[in-house]
C-alpha positions in Angstrom: 65.9 -0.4 15.5 62.9 -2.3 14.1 63.2 -4.8 11.4 60.6 -4.5 8.6 58.4 -7.6 8.5 58.2 -9.6 5.3 55.2 -11.6 6.6 52.3 -11.4 4.1 49.8 -12.0 6.9 51.1 -9.2 9.0 51.1 -6.9 6.1 47.5 -7.8 5.3 46.4 -7.3 8.9 48.1 -3.9 9.0 46.3 -2.9 5.8 43.0 -4.1 7.1 43.5 -2.2 10.4 44.4 1.0 8.5 41.4 0.6 6.3 39.1 0.3 9.3 40.6 3.2 11.1 40.4 5.5 8.0 36.8 4.5 7.5 36.0 5.3 11.2 37.7 8.6 10.8 35.6 9.3 7.7 32.4 8.4 9.8 33.4 10.9 12.5 34.9 13.7 10.5 33.1 13.6 7.2 30.0 15.3 5.9 26.7 13.5 5.5 27.6 11.9 2.1 31.1 10.8 3.4 29.4 9.3 6.5 26.9 7.5 4.3 29.8 6.0 2.2 31.6 5.1 5.4 28.6 3.1 6.7 28.6 1.0 3.5 32.3 0.3 3.9 31.9 -0.6 7.6 29.1 -3.0 6.8 31.3 -4.9 4.3 34.3 -5.0 6.8 32.2 -7.2 9.1 31.6 -7.8 12.8 35.0 -6.6 13.9 33.6 -3.1 13.5 31.1 -3.7 16.3 33.7 -3.1 19.1 34.5 0.2 17.5 31.0 1.3 16.8 29.5 0.7 20.3 31.6 3.4 22.0 30.4 5.9 19.3 26.9 4.9 19.9 27.3 5.4 23.7 29.1 8.8 23.5 26.4 11.4 24.2 28.9 14.2 23.4 29.1 13.1 19.7 27.0 14.7 17.0 23.7 12.7 17.0 24.2 12.0 13.3 27.4 10.0 13.9 25.5 7.9 16.5 22.7 7.5 14.0 25.0 6.1 11.4 26.7 3.8 14.0 23.3 2.4 15.0 22.4 1.9 11.3 25.5 -0.2 10.8 25.0 -2.2 14.0 21.5 -3.0 13.0 22.9 -4.9 10.0 24.9 -7.4 12.1 23.4 -10.6 13.6 25.4 -10.3 16.8 24.3 -10.2 20.4 26.6 -7.3 21.2 25.0 -5.2 18.5 21.5 -6.1 19.8 22.4 -5.2 23.3 23.9 -1.9 22.2 20.8 -0.9 20.3 18.6 -1.9 23.2 20.7 0.3 25.6 20.4 3.2 23.1 16.6 2.7 22.9 16.3 2.8 26.7 18.6 5.8 27.3 18.2 8.3 24.5 15.4 10.8 24.0 16.4 11.8 20.5 13.5 10.7 18.1 15.8 9.9 15.2 18.0 7.7 17.3 15.0 5.9 18.7 13.7 5.3 15.3 16.9 3.9 13.9 17.5 1.8 17.0 14.0 0.3 16.7 14.6 -0.4 13.0 17.8 -2.1 13.8 16.3 -4.2 16.6 13.5 -5.3 14.4 16.1 -7.1 12.2 16.8 -9.4 15.1 13.3 -10.8 14.7 12.0 -12.5 17.9 15.1 -11.6 19.8 14.2 -7.9 19.5 10.5 -8.2 20.4 10.9 -7.8 24.2 12.9 -4.6 23.8 10.3 -3.1 21.4 7.4 -4.2 23.6 8.9 -2.1 26.4 8.9 0.9 24.1 5.1 0.5 23.7 4.6 1.8 27.2 6.2 5.1 26.3 3.4 7.2 24.6 5.8 9.4 22.5 7.6 6.3 21.1 4.7 3.9 20.9 4.1 4.4 17.2 7.8 3.8 16.4 7.7 0.5 18.3 4.5 -0.6 16.5 6.1 0.0 13.1 9.3 -1.8 14.1 7.3 -4.8 15.5 5.3 -4.8 12.2 8.4 -5.3 10.2 9.4 -8.3 12.3 6.5 -10.4 11.0 7.1 -13.1 13.6 4.6 -14.8 15.9 6.5 -13.4 18.9 5.3 -9.9 17.8 1.6 -10.8 17.9 0.7 -10.2 21.5 2.5 -6.8 21.8 0.8 -5.7 18.6 -2.6 -7.0 19.8 -2.2 -4.9 22.9 -1.2 -1.9 20.9 -4.4 -2.2 18.8 -6.3 -1.2 21.9 -4.2 1.9 22.6 -5.9 5.2 23.3 -4.0 6.8 20.4 -5.8 6.3 17.1 -2.6 6.4 15.1 -1.2 3.6 17.2 -4.4 1.6 16.8 -4.4 2.1 13.1 -0.8 1.0 12.7 -1.3 -2.0 15.0 -4.4 -3.1 13.0 -2.4 -2.9 9.8 0.4 -5.0 11.2 -1.9 -7.6 12.7 -3.6 -8.1 9.3 -0.6 -10.2 8.4 -1.7 -12.8 11.0 -4.6 -15.2 10.1 -6.0 -15.6 13.6 -9.6 -15.5 14.9 -8.5 -12.9 17.5 -7.5 -10.6 14.6 -10.8 -11.2 12.9 -12.7 -10.2 16.0 -10.5 -7.2 16.5 -11.2 -6.0 12.9 -14.9 -6.4 13.3 -14.9 -4.4 16.5 -12.8 -1.7 14.9 -15.6 -1.1 12.4 -17.3 0.8 15.2 -14.2 2.8 16.3 -15.0 6.5 16.8 -12.1 7.5 14.6 -12.6 7.2 10.9 -9.0 6.3 10.1 -9.3 3.2 12.3 -12.6 2.2 10.7 -11.1 2.6 7.3 -8.1 0.4 8.2 -10.4 -2.3 9.5 -12.5 -2.3 6.4 -9.5 -2.5 4.1 -8.2 -5.6 5.8 -11.6 -7.3 6.2 -11.9 -6.9 2.4 -8.8 -9.1 2.1 -10.2 -11.8 4.4 -12.7 -13.4 2.0 -12.3 -16.7 3.7 -14.5 -15.3 6.5 -17.5 -15.4 4.1 -17.8 -19.1 4.9 -18.2 -18.3 8.6 -20.2 -15.0 8.8 -22.1 -12.5 6.8 -19.0 -10.4 6.2 -20.6 -8.2 3.6 -23.4 -7.0 6.0 -20.7 -6.0 8.5 -18.6 -4.1 6.0 -21.3 -2.5 3.8 -22.5 0.2 6.2 -19.2 1.9 5.5 -20.7 3.0 2.2 -22.9 5.4 4.3 -20.1 6.6 6.6 -19.8 10.3 6.9 -16.1 10.2 5.9 -15.3 9.8 2.2 -12.1 7.8 2.8 -14.2 5.2 4.6 -16.7 5.1 1.8 -14.0 4.5 -0.8 -12.3 1.8 1.3 -15.7 0.1 1.6 -16.4 0.1 -2.1 -12.9 -1.5 -2.7 -13.4 -4.0 0.1 -16.8 -5.1 -1.3 -15.3 -5.4 -4.8 -12.7 -7.8 -3.3 -15.4 -9.9 -1.5 -17.3 -9.9 -4.8 -20.5 -11.6 -3.7 -24.0 -11.0 -5.0 -24.8 -9.3 -1.7 -21.8 -7.0 -2.3 -23.1 -6.1 -5.8 -26.6 -5.4 -4.3 -25.2 -3.0 -1.7 -23.0 -1.2 -4.2 -26.0 -0.9 -6.6 -28.2 0.6 -3.9 -25.8 3.3 -3.0 -25.0 4.0 -6.6 -28.6 4.7 -7.4 -29.3 6.7 -4.2 -30.0 10.4 -4.9 -28.0 11.2 -1.8 -24.8 9.7 -3.0 -22.1 12.2 -3.9 -20.7 11.8 -7.4 -17.2 11.2 -6.1 -18.4 8.0 -4.3 -20.4 7.0 -7.3 -17.2 6.9 -9.3 -15.6 4.6 -6.8 -18.6 2.3 -6.8 -18.6 2.2 -10.6 -14.9 1.1 -10.5 -15.7 -1.5 -7.8 -18.5 -3.0 -9.8 -16.2 -3.2 -12.8 -13.6 -5.0 -10.7 -16.2 -7.6 -9.5 -16.7 -8.9 -13.1 -19.9 -10.8 -12.8 -23.0 -10.8 -14.9 -24.9 -9.1 -12.1 -22.3 -6.3 -11.6 -22.3 -5.6 -15.4 -26.1 -5.4 -15.3 -25.9 -2.7 -12.6 -23.5 -0.7 -14.8 -25.7 -1.1 -17.9 -28.8 0.0 -16.0 -27.1 2.9 -14.3 -25.7 4.3 -17.6 -29.0 6.0 -18.7 -29.6 7.8 -15.4 -26.2 9.2 -14.4 -24.3 12.3 -15.3 -22.1 12.5 -18.4 -18.9 12.2 -16.2 -20.3 9.0 -14.7 -21.3 7.6 -18.1 -17.7 8.0 -19.2 -16.6 6.3 -15.9 -18.9 3.4 -16.7 -17.5 3.1 -20.2 -13.9 3.1 -18.9 -14.8 0.4 -16.3 -16.2 -1.8 -19.0 -13.1 -1.3 -21.2 -11.0 -2.8 -18.5 -12.8 -6.1 -18.1 -10.5 -9.2 -18.1 -13.1 -12.0 -18.6 -13.5 -12.8 -22.3 -17.2 -13.6 -21.9 -17.9 -10.4 -20.1 -15.9 -8.4 -22.7 -18.1 -9.8 -25.4 -21.3 -8.8 -23.5 -19.8 -5.3 -22.8 -18.8 -4.9 -26.4 -22.4 -5.5 -27.6 -23.8 -2.9 -25.2 -21.1 -0.4 -26.0 -21.8 -0.9 -29.7 -25.4 0.0 -29.1 -24.4 3.0 -27.1 -22.1 4.3 -29.8 -24.7 3.8 -32.4 -27.1 5.9 -30.4 -24.5 8.5 -29.7 -23.6 8.9 -33.4 -27.3 9.3 -34.2 -27.9 11.9 -31.6 -26.3 15.2 -32.6 -26.4 16.4 -29.0 -24.1 13.6 -27.7 -21.1 15.1 -26.0 -17.9 14.4 -28.0 -16.0 13.1 -24.9 -18.6 10.3 -24.5 -18.2 9.2 -28.1 -14.5 9.3 -27.7 -14.6 7.1 -24.6 -16.9 4.6 -26.2 -14.7 4.4 -29.3 -11.6 3.8 -27.3 -13.3 1.1 -25.1 -14.5 -0.8 -28.2 -10.9 -0.7 -29.5 -9.6 -2.0 -26.2 -12.1 -4.8 -26.2 -11.3 -5.7 -29.8 -14.9 -5.4 -30.9 -14.6 -6.0 -34.7 -18.4 -5.7 -34.9 -17.9 -2.0 -34.2 -15.5 -1.4 -37.1 -18.1 0.2 -39.4 -19.3 2.5 -36.7 -15.7 3.5 -35.9 -15.0 4.1 -39.6 -18.1 6.4 -39.6 -16.8 8.2 -36.6 -13.5 9.0 -38.3 -15.6 11.5 -40.3 -17.0 13.2 -37.2 -17.0 17.0 -37.1 -14.9 17.0 -33.9 -11.3 16.4 -34.9 -10.4 14.9 -31.5 -13.2 12.4 -31.9 -11.8 11.4 -35.3 -8.4 10.7 -33.7 -10.0 8.5 -31.0 -11.8 6.5 -33.7 -8.6 6.1 -35.7 -6.8 4.9 -32.5 -9.6 2.4 -31.9 -9.3 1.1 -35.4 -5.6 0.6 -35.0 -6.3 -1.5 -31.9 -8.6 -3.6 -33.9 -6.0 -4.1 -36.6 -3.5 -5.2 -34.0 -5.8 -7.8 -32.5 
């Protein structure tokens, strides 16, 4: 006959054990939602769950989903046993989802997990997974494996590695990005341009604009768009000139002209505004509206004032010309309201009597903006 223990500690230990066992049962026997809830409970229980999860992770007869959840929990523990178990899984399984969750878990161990992920780079079908995991580590130890991956024959791997390396301010990365501008794959060129646009400190060392600007003439629209944005971030006079030249070219598609108009608006200099003012008279109605919208979003008070004066003249001409499209008048009215141009109040009052009811509503909305500010 066993005597019932009155020890509080023994009772607490028993309750904890029962809680752990029931949670593990839920992980093994439950549906997806139950397993998800079980992983959250296991994470809060602590490292004592590791010894119970590793056998689940290693059991190839189990449903892969159970092993996936076990790996997910193990990745949240800063414990050598958990790391070793995830590395073993990474080396032994061929299940893509298990490889992905193991790599994600290993990445949380920072530099301790780099070697295991670097090994995975040599496996073509899992290389991209390893690159993404290394990218999330953001530790100097991940630099060399990522740098090697940036020269991989698979363009998807090169692209991902370039994106990851952009977090490192290193001359080797600068050189890599510049070389990638001539990559035969458009996606790689696009990624390089994006990140060179974020490295304005290189303007002191090289003619970065001249290196990036040819992307405006690339055959791939995504590269063109990325280049326009990159040049807007560099924001130099040379960048404005290159954007202006492509904007005015008769060979430039309207879709790219829209991106260039936005880029010039983002640069916010006297020269970029002059380009927009000059282009207004010679572009399509859609682009005229695009220019007006770009001007309405200026942040510099001095440039807002200049833009307001020009927009005032444009609205005055638009009201006088009975052939002016209503959408253009509406865009200018709204822009003047956004820029708080009190000078334009008489014109906006006049526009509230326009024959087009929608235009009247835009004029009234602009006047409300003026009243607010």
